[in-house]
Each structure stands twice: as C-alpha cells, then as structure tokens.
PADREN-109722 format. One record per residue (C-alpha): x, y, z; residue number from 1; residue in one letter. Coordinates in Angstrom, 2 decimals, decimal comma. Layout:
        c1        c2        c3    nr   rest
         X         Y         Z   NUM      A
...
***
This chain:
        c1        c2        c3    nr   rest
     66,62      0,82    -19,95     1      M
     64,96      2,73    -22,65     2      Q
     61,35      4,16    -21,60     3      V
     59,12      6,01    -23,73     4      D
     57,98      8,89    -21,74     5      F
     54,99      9,70    -23,78     6      N
     53,51      7,37    -22,22     7      V
     54,21      7,58    -18,54     8      L
     51,89      8,78    -15,93     9      T
     52,94     11,65    -13,62    10      A
     53,70      9,39    -11,10    11      N
     55,53      6,88    -13,36    12      D
     57,97      9,96    -14,19    13      L
     58,25     11,00    -10,86    14      A
     59,45      7,56     -9,77    15      E
     61,98      7,46    -12,79    16      L
     63,98     10,91    -11,39    17      Y
     63,15     10,71     -7,96    18      R
     66,37     11,65     -5,76    19      P
     67,91      8,65     -3,87    20      P
     69,03     10,73     -0,94    21      L
     68,03     13,64      1,19    22      Q
     70,18     16,10      0,37    23      L
     70,87     16,24     -3,33    24      W
     71,79     18,63     -6,12    25      V
     70,49     18,10     -9,72    26      R
     71,38     20,00    -13,00    27      S
     68,85     20,08    -15,93    28      N
     70,08     20,92    -19,00    29      M
     68,80     20,40    -22,88    30      V
     71,94     20,12    -25,63    31      L
     71,95     19,90    -28,91    32      S
     73,93     17,17    -30,91    33      L
     77,11     19,29    -31,43    34      D
     77,38     20,35    -27,99    35      G
     75,27     23,73    -27,67    36      N
     72,68     24,73    -24,37    37      Y
     71,11     27,28    -26,71    38      A
     69,90     28,04    -30,19    39      G
     70,93     30,11    -32,66    40      R
     68,60     33,05    -31,27    41      Q
     70,15     32,57    -28,09    42      G
     67,62     30,70    -26,00    43      S
     67,45     27,21    -24,64    44      S
     63,57     27,15    -25,59    45      R
     64,60     26,91    -29,31    46      E
     66,48     23,27    -28,61    47      L
     63,45     21,86    -26,13    48      S
     59,99     19,81    -26,40    49      S
     56,50     19,52    -24,83    50      P
     58,23     16,08    -23,23    51      A
     61,43     17,91    -22,26    52      D
     59,20     20,81    -20,38    53      L
     57,21     18,76    -18,72    54      R
     60,61     16,83    -17,07    55      V
     61,65     20,38    -16,04    56      L
     58,60     20,89    -14,57    57      L
     58,67     17,41    -12,89    58      L
     62,13     18,01    -11,79    59      L
     60,86     21,49    -10,41    60      R
     58,33     19,57     -8,53    61      A
     60,80     17,45     -7,02    62      L
     63,48     19,87     -5,74    63      S
     63,17     22,60     -3,11    64      D
     64,91     25,33     -4,45    65      V
     65,61     26,19     -8,49    66      V
     69,07     27,67     -8,59    67      V
     70,23     29,78    -12,09    68      V
     73,10     32,49    -13,25    69      G
     71,66     36,10    -13,62    70      A
     71,89     36,25    -17,42    71      R
     69,84     32,75    -17,44    72      T
     67,26     34,17    -15,29    73      A
     67,23     37,58    -17,34    74      I
     67,75     36,05    -20,38    75      G
     65,09     33,26    -19,97    76      E
     62,80     35,66    -18,22    77      K
     62,44     33,57    -15,04    78      Y
     59,55     34,84    -12,45    79      E
     57,72     33,08    -10,15    80      S
     57,53     29,07     -9,92    81      L
     54,55     27,45     -9,93    82      R
     53,66     23,58     -9,93    83      L
     52,25     21,98    -13,12    84      R
     48,94     20,82    -12,06    85      E
     49,62     16,99    -12,73    86      E
     52,75     17,48    -10,43    87      F
     50,88     19,32     -7,78    88      A
     50,41     16,42     -5,36    89      H
     54,37     15,55     -5,55    90      L
     55,05     18,43     -3,29    91      S
     53,31     20,63     -0,29    92      E
     54,33     24,10     -2,10    93      S
     56,31     25,00     -5,47    94      A
     60,19     25,66     -5,11    95      P
     62,01     28,85     -4,09    96      R
     64,11     30,39     -6,85    97      L
     67,48     31,47     -5,84    98      C
     69,38     33,59     -9,04    99      V
     73,55     34,08     -8,21   100      V
     75,20     37,26     -9,52   101      S
     78,52     38,21     -8,30   102      A
     77,85     41,80     -9,31   103      S
     74,31     42,37     -8,45   104      L
     73,67     44,37    -11,22   105      G
     69,71     44,31    -11,87   106      F
     67,73     47,04    -13,08   107      T
     65,00     46,41    -10,52   108      G
     62,56     45,30    -13,50   109      Y
     63,50     41,59    -13,63   110      E
     60,02     39,50    -13,63   111      R
     61,75     37,64    -10,43   112      F
     62,19     40,27     -8,32   113      L
     58,18     40,41     -8,45   114      G
     57,82     37,69     -6,40   115      N
     56,49     38,58     -3,13   116      K
     55,80     35,06     -1,56   117      A
     58,40     33,67     -0,74   118      P
     60,73     36,38     -1,98   119      K
     63,67     35,26     -4,52   120      P
     67,44     34,53     -2,97   121      I
     69,83     36,17     -4,36   122      I
     73,82     34,78     -4,08   123      I
     76,48     36,98     -4,15   124      T
     80,04     37,87     -3,16   125      K
     81,20     40,74     -1,01   126      R
     82,71     43,83     -3,15   127      R
     84,14     46,99     -2,35   128      D
     82,55     49,39     -4,51   129      D
     80,07     51,79     -4,17   130      L
     77,59     50,14     -7,02   131      E
     77,81     47,06     -5,45   132      W
     76,66     48,31     -1,97   133      S
     74,08     50,58     -3,43   134      T
     72,65     47,57     -4,81   135      N
     72,70     45,75     -2,36   136      L
     71,08     47,69     -0,23   137      N
     68,14     47,99     -2,52   138      R
     67,87     44,24     -3,40   139      L
     67,48     43,29      0,68   140      T
     64,09     45,15      0,37   141      Q
     62,70     42,72     -2,56   142      V
     64,69     39,49     -2,03   143      A
     67,02     37,57      0,50   144      E
     70,39     38,18     -0,44   145      V
     73,13     35,59      0,90   146      L
     76,56     37,04      0,72   147      V
     80,03     35,42      0,60   148      A
     82,82     37,20      2,07   149      D
     85,60     35,30      0,12   150      G
     85,35     33,79     -3,45   151      E
     82,12     32,12     -4,62   152      L
     82,07     28,91     -5,03   153      T
     79,20     26,18     -5,31   154      G
     80,26     24,49     -2,30   155      S
     79,25     28,39     -0,71   156      F
     75,96     28,34     -2,89   157      I
     75,11     25,19     -2,06   158      V
     75,65     25,19      1,80   159      E
     74,10     28,37      1,98   160      S
     70,86     27,30      0,47   161      L
     70,82     24,37      3,05   162      R
     71,28     26,53      5,81   163      T
     67,69     27,69      4,81   164      L
     66,38     24,13      4,74   165      G
     66,35     23,97      1,00   166      L
     67,87     20,00      0,78   167      D
     66,74     19,11     -2,95   168      Q
     68,39     21,64     -4,94   169      I
     67,83     22,31     -9,28   170      L
     70,12     23,86    -11,09   171      C
     68,89     25,17    -14,59   172      E
     72,23     26,78    -15,58   173      G
     73,76     28,69    -17,42   174      G
     77,22     27,24    -18,04   175      P
     78,90     29,51    -16,12   176      S
     76,68     28,28    -13,09   177      L
     77,19     24,70    -14,00   178      L
     80,64     25,29    -14,28   179      A
     81,18     26,79    -10,94   180      L
     79,23     23,91     -9,33   181      L
     81,55     21,48    -11,21   182      A
     84,60     22,52    -10,43   183      Q
     84,32     21,67     -6,75   184      D
     82,43     18,51     -7,32   185      A
     78,86     20,14     -5,79   186      S
     76,53     18,24     -8,58   187      I
     75,11     15,00     -7,75   188      D
     73,28     14,20    -11,10   189      E
     73,28     15,56    -14,41   190      L
     69,32     15,53    -16,00   191      A
     70,45     16,04    -19,94   192      I
     68,08     16,23    -22,83   193      T
     69,57     15,41    -26,19   194      L
     67,94     17,45    -28,60   195      A
     67,58     16,38    -32,49   196      P
     69,41     19,14    -33,45   197      I
     73,01     20,78    -34,75   198      V
     73,15     24,21    -34,36   199      V
     76,05     24,40    -36,64   200      G
     78,08     26,70    -34,46   201      Q
     80,69     26,09    -31,61   202      T
     79,63     26,45    -28,22   203      P
     80,61     29,76    -26,67   204      T
     81,76     27,91    -23,39   205      H
     81,32     24,24    -22,21   206      P
     78,15     23,38    -20,56   207      P
     79,63     22,08    -17,64   208      L
     83,16     23,72    -17,83   209      G
     86,79     22,46    -17,54   210      T
     86,74     20,61    -14,59   211      T
     87,02     16,45    -16,06   212      Y
     84,65     14,22    -14,11   213      S
     83,17     10,54    -14,78   214      T
     79,51      9,64    -14,24   215      W
     77,27      6,56    -14,32   216      H
     74,44      6,52    -16,04   217      R
     70,75      5,14    -14,74   218      S
     68,06      6,43    -16,76   219      V
     67,58      6,38    -20,81   220      V
     64,02      7,83    -21,99   221      G
     62,95      8,84    -25,54   222      V
     59,56     11,07    -26,34   223      A
     59,59     11,57    -30,20   224      D
     62,79     12,47    -31,33   225      E
     64,48     13,52    -28,04   226      H
     66,59     11,51    -25,57   227      T
     66,62     11,75    -22,06   228      F
     69,75     10,84    -19,71   229      L
     70,45     10,86    -16,20   230      R
     73,54     10,19    -14,67   231      Y
     74,94     10,07    -11,33   232      T
     77,99     11,09     -9,80   233      A
     80,85      8,40     -9,04   234      S
     80,91      7,86     -6,04   235      P
     78,11      9,74     -4,82   236      L
     78,48     12,52     -2,46   237      H
     78,71     11,32      1,38   238      T
     75,71     12,30      3,30   239      Q
     76,06     13,97      6,85   240      A
***
C-alpha cells in the first residue's frame, strides 16, 4: 500500500501509525539513501522534511514517553515536548522525555533539564566514582533518575519506564541507544523515513547496531520525495 501523506488528515495519519498493542516500543528515524542518520553537519534535520516532522510529532502524540540518548538530546537541543495543535485531540497530555546516559556527564544547562512539569526522566547505570555520584546527587533535583545496578540494557530501559505507567514508548535515537534496544529485541516497530539524499560518507555507526533481525513491512507512504516505511517485529513480542 502506498499512500500520499500530503493529503491525509491528522486522524487518517494516526490510523496508519496507531500501535496494535497496549505495550509498544517504537523507534523513529530518518535515513539517507546511503544509510546515514545525519547529514554532513551532524544533524538529522538535514535529512528531514515538513512531512517527516509531521510524522515525528504524530508519533509523539501517540506515545507516553520519548526516549533519546544523551548525545542526541544535547546535539538536537531537546527541550520540553509539546503536542502539535492538529494532534492535540489524540492524547490527554504531551509525552514525557527520557534521556539515557551511562556517564551522567551533563553540565546542568541542557535545555531539557529546565522541564518542570513533569520533570524529565534520566536512565543511567551505577558507577563507582566520585564524579558520577556528584552528578547523580545534582541531577536528582531536576530530574527523575532511574539507576541500573548492573549493565544498562534495552530491557531495563523498557521495564523501568513501564513501572512508571509509560506503556507506549517512542525511541528517537541515536544509534547507540537503538543498538542497545535492538540487542535484546526490545523494539516492536521501526518507523523509518527514507530521504532522497546521498550523504556521500560511510555511516560512523550502523543505525540499528549489529544484531541480525527480520521485520514485516506494514505501511508504505510518500510525501514529495520522501518515503515512509513502517516495519513490525516478527513475531510480535508476547504481551503480559
């Protein structure tokens, strides 16, 4: 099925992307034709388009929480998440923001740390060093911090968020975080926008890590020169 996203209403687009299960983990990314997740200046915005931004904001409206790695949060200047007016009727509130960082190496001036209601979530892993402990004590004043006592895994991230009642999870990258989720099969869906751009350089990291997996295509749409793909895991994860 190929759909022109330019002619779809907000409700039509929402039906194409609505999660089939109550517990759902979706990743969303834009990729170049040669597999890069960012342009030559290092930002995914170089590959994006108005239709791609619309899909991103729709997926946020359908989610309880948006998860990103620390580098992505800082590099893409994440701040408080708001619902786009055309999608406001799809959710009672904007999704929470969750930033994953093993080191907690934040300056304290990152935009997302200014979120007051609700506070951002930070997921990290325990480290036996003074700098990490100092950063932890400082960050607990401005964020809800969840700490893994062992290795930081995709399963820990997903289960920690679900203990907070955040069942619809959207991961927006970067590649290290996506690889972590893919490594233990924590992703139910890949939402991919294929940009009509050849960046002309070898990707520094595979967009989904090095774990082999197979997927089922369920939606193909277009808007101008961008192609929108939706893949679900095979088989779908068993729901509790």
